[in-house]
Z-matrix of the N, CA and C atoms (Angstrom, degrees):
N
C 1 1.455
C 2 1.523 1 109.30
N 3 1.324 2 116.56 1 136.93
C 4 1.473 3 119.22 2 177.96
C 5 1.524 4 111.18 3 -75.29
N 6 1.324 5 115.60 4 161.81
C 7 1.456 6 120.14 5 175.04
C 8 1.522 7 108.95 6 -72.30
N 9 1.298 8 116.78 7 153.74
C 10 1.456 9 120.40 8 175.74
C 11 1.512 10 112.10 9 116.17
N 12 1.335 11 116.07 10 -158.06
C 13 1.465 12 120.48 11 -172.17
C 14 1.524 13 114.69 12 -80.86
N 15 1.314 14 118.72 13 7.55
C 16 1.468 15 120.58 14 -178.05
C 17 1.518 16 110.82 15 -76.89
N 18 1.341 17 115.88 16 149.10
C 19 1.459 18 121.38 17 173.40
C 20 1.518 19 109.08 18 -141.14
N 21 1.323 20 116.60 19 149.60
C 22 1.452 21 121.23 20 179.07
C 23 1.519 22 108.78 21 -73.08
N 24 1.334 23 116.33 22 124.57
C 25 1.453 24 120.96 23 179.59
C 26 1.522 25 110.08 24 -101.94
N 27 1.322 26 116.24 25 -43.84
C 28 1.457 27 119.75 26 -178.13
C 29 1.527 28 108.82 27 -163.41
N 30 1.334 29 115.98 28 152.76
C 31 1.453 30 122.44 29 176.96
C 32 1.523 31 108.75 30 -115.03
N 33 1.332 32 116.92 31 139.85
C 34 1.456 33 120.29 32 -179.87
C 35 1.527 34 110.13 33 -141.54
N 36 1.311 35 115.35 34 144.73
C 37 1.466 36 121.17 35 173.04
C 38 1.526 37 109.86 36 -105.93
N 39 1.308 38 116.83 37 10.82
C 40 1.462 39 123.85 38 178.85
C 41 1.526 40 108.65 39 -109.84
N 42 1.356 41 118.01 40 163.93
C 43 1.470 42 120.04 41 -178.80
C 44 1.528 43 114.64 42 -76.87
N 45 1.328 44 118.02 43 1.83
C 46 1.463 45 120.32 44 176.77
C 47 1.522 46 109.17 45 -145.87
N 48 1.333 47 115.13 46 165.67
C 49 1.458 48 120.10 47 -177.30
C 50 1.529 49 108.93 48 -149.52
N 51 1.309 50 116.52 49 147.78
C 52 1.468 51 121.76 50 175.83
C 53 1.530 52 107.38 51 -113.83
N 54 1.320 53 115.56 52 121.98
C 55 1.457 54 121.27 53 178.34
C 56 1.524 55 108.33 54 -103.33
N 57 1.322 56 117.23 55 134.46
C 58 1.460 57 121.78 56 179.78
C 59 1.523 58 109.57 57 -120.65
N 60 1.304 59 115.53 58 166.19
C 61 1.466 60 122.99 59 176.07
C 62 1.530 61 113.15 60 57.30
N 63 1.323 62 116.31 61 39.84
C 64 1.470 63 120.56 62 176.68
C 65 1.527 64 108.62 63 -83.07
N 66 1.345 65 117.71 64 146.80
C 67 1.470 66 120.34 65 179.62
C 68 1.535 67 110.98 66 -61.01
N 69 1.304 68 116.60 67 145.18
C 70 1.468 69 122.91 68 179.96
C 71 1.519 70 110.85 69 -96.23
N 72 1.341 71 114.86 70 156.60
C 73 1.466 72 123.98 71 177.03
C 74 1.524 73 110.63 72 50.04
N 75 1.305 74 114.99 73 49.33
C 76 1.462 75 122.30 74 179.36
C 77 1.524 76 106.83 75 -150.90
N 78 1.311 77 117.78 76 136.59
C 79 1.455 78 120.45 77 177.91
C 80 1.531 79 109.19 78 -78.68
N 81 1.325 80 115.71 79 125.78
C 82 1.455 81 122.17 80 178.38
C 83 1.517 82 108.83 81 -115.52
N 84 1.302 83 117.59 82 147.60
C 85 1.462 84 122.24 83 179.37
C 86 1.524 85 108.09 84 -120.19
N 87 1.338 86 115.54 85 126.81
C 88 1.456 87 121.01 86 -178.17
C 89 1.521 88 110.53 87 -115.02
N 90 1.319 89 116.06 88 142.01
C 91 1.461 90 123.05 89 174.90
C 92 1.520 91 108.38 90 -140.86
N 93 1.322 92 116.96 91 165.06
C 94 1.460 93 122.36 92 -177.04
C 95 1.517 94 109.97 93 -123.69
N 96 1.329 95 116.17 94 140.72
C 97 1.462 96 122.54 95 172.37
C 98 1.523 97 106.87 96 -120.81
N 99 1.309 98 117.31 97 124.75
C 100 1.459 99 122.20 98 176.39
C 101 1.526 100 109.28 99 -89.48
N 102 1.320 101 116.47 100 143.73
C 103 1.469 102 121.51 101 178.90
C 104 1.517 103 110.28 102 -133.73
N 105 1.329 104 115.37 103 140.93
C 106 1.466 105 121.21 104 173.13
C 107 1.531 106 108.16 105 -154.13
N 108 1.338 107 117.15 106 -168.27
C 109 1.474 108 120.73 107 -178.09
C 110 1.516 109 112.81 108 -58.14
N 111 1.328 110 117.04 109 -29.76
C 112 1.468 111 121.26 110 -178.17
C 113 1.533 112 112.82 111 -77.39
N 114 1.325 113 116.91 112 -15.35
C 115 1.461 114 119.97 113 179.65
C 116 1.516 115 112.19 114 130.71
N 117 1.330 116 115.87 115 -152.94
C 118 1.461 117 122.78 116 -176.48
C 119 1.529 118 110.03 117 -113.87
N 120 1.331 119 115.87 118 146.72
C 121 1.459 120 120.62 119 176.17
C 122 1.522 121 109.62 120 -83.24
N 123 1.300 122 116.44 121 174.74
C 124 1.461 123 121.29 122 170.31
C 125 1.527 124 106.40 123 -77.13
N 126 1.312 125 117.39 124 165.35
C 127 1.469 126 121.36 125 178.14
C 128 1.520 127 108.76 126 -65.49
N 129 1.340 128 115.49 127 135.71
C 130 1.470 129 120.84 128 178.02
C 131 1.530 130 109.85 129 -65.71
N 132 1.327 131 115.24 130 173.36
C 133 1.464 132 118.35 131 169.78
C 134 1.524 133 106.45 132 -57.46
N 135 1.299 134 117.18 133 138.58
C 136 1.462 135 120.01 134 -177.02
C 137 1.531 136 110.78 135 -93.84
N 138 1.315 137 113.95 136 162.66
C 139 1.454 138 120.67 137 176.19
C 140 1.525 139 107.11 138 -128.34
N 141 1.329 140 116.99 139 134.51
C 142 1.469 141 121.77 140 178.67
C 143 1.523 142 108.43 141 -101.19
N 144 1.335 143 116.11 142 134.21
C 145 1.466 144 121.61 143 179.77
C 146 1.526 145 109.07 144 -135.08
N 147 1.331 146 115.10 145 151.40
C 148 1.462 147 120.21 146 171.46
C 149 1.513 148 106.59 147 -120.16
N 150 1.326 149 116.04 148 123.50
C 151 1.466 150 121.91 149 -177.60
C 152 1.508 151 108.96 150 -97.24
């Protein structure tokens, strides 16, 4: 996990994920970190959404 305001929400070994119980009427920012035998990537470009 990178330093800063990021937190782990869910882990997936599939190319997509469904997140439930997200806070409403609040802007959330999502990013992705890839992991493999070589280690972890940097956080991807993030996307901000309001649910």
